[in-house]
N, C-alpha and C positions, 0 to 999 in steps of 0.2 A: 736555409742555414747558413749557407755557403753566401746568400742571395746580401743577404743581413752585413755578412765583414766586407767584404769586396767592395763593396758605395758605403763605411765603414772607414774602412783606409783614400776613399776621396771626398773626404770632408773638409771642408778650413778653419771653422768651428768645432769648438771641445764640445758642444750641447751635440751635433750633430753624433756626432763618431757617437758617445752617449748614447744617443735614442739608438742605430740602427745596430751598434753591441748589443745592444737590451733584444730585439730585433734577431741574430744572431744568435740569443742562450735561447730568447722562447724558442725556436725555430730547435733548441735541441732538448727541453724536456715535452713539445709537443712532441718532439718523436721516441724520447723513453716511452709516450706513456701509453705513443701505438706502437711500439716496438711491444710492453706488453700485456696490451690489448694485446693481439694478434698470438702473441705468444700461450697464453688463455684457450686462446683461441682454438690453437692448433693442439695444445696440448692434454684438452679434455681438462678433466677436474683435476690437476697438477697446478696448485697457488701459486709455488714459492717461484717463480721467475715471475710475471703476472705483479708477486706481493715486492721481489730482489728492486724492479722496474719502474715501479711504483715511486719505493720509498725513494730510487734513483733519483727523480726528476723534481719532487716534492727538497731532497737533501738540496737539489741545486737550487730549488726555485728558494726558499727566503732566505741563504744568505750574498744569492743576488740583488733581493732586491730590496736586500739591508744597504748593502755597500753600492748600488746603482744610484740607490734615492739617499744617501750620501753626498757623493760624486758630484748624484743635476744638484743637490744646497749649491755643492762649491765649485759649481761651475755659474750660475745667479740667474736660475728662474725665476 
């Protein structure tokens, strides 16, 4: 997550910034899914933390994909 953010700051072109910010956001989404799976493993049958983390990951994924796709089109892929 931090790796993508650090490399995004160092990029000279817009497409590189967008690509590395996508790496950063996907790291956040995968961290949420991993946290949800770990919470499900630790708590046993409690589904609420898993459901909340999965919903948060999906809620972050769809707006990111929609907006980032538009930004890549504007940047000129």
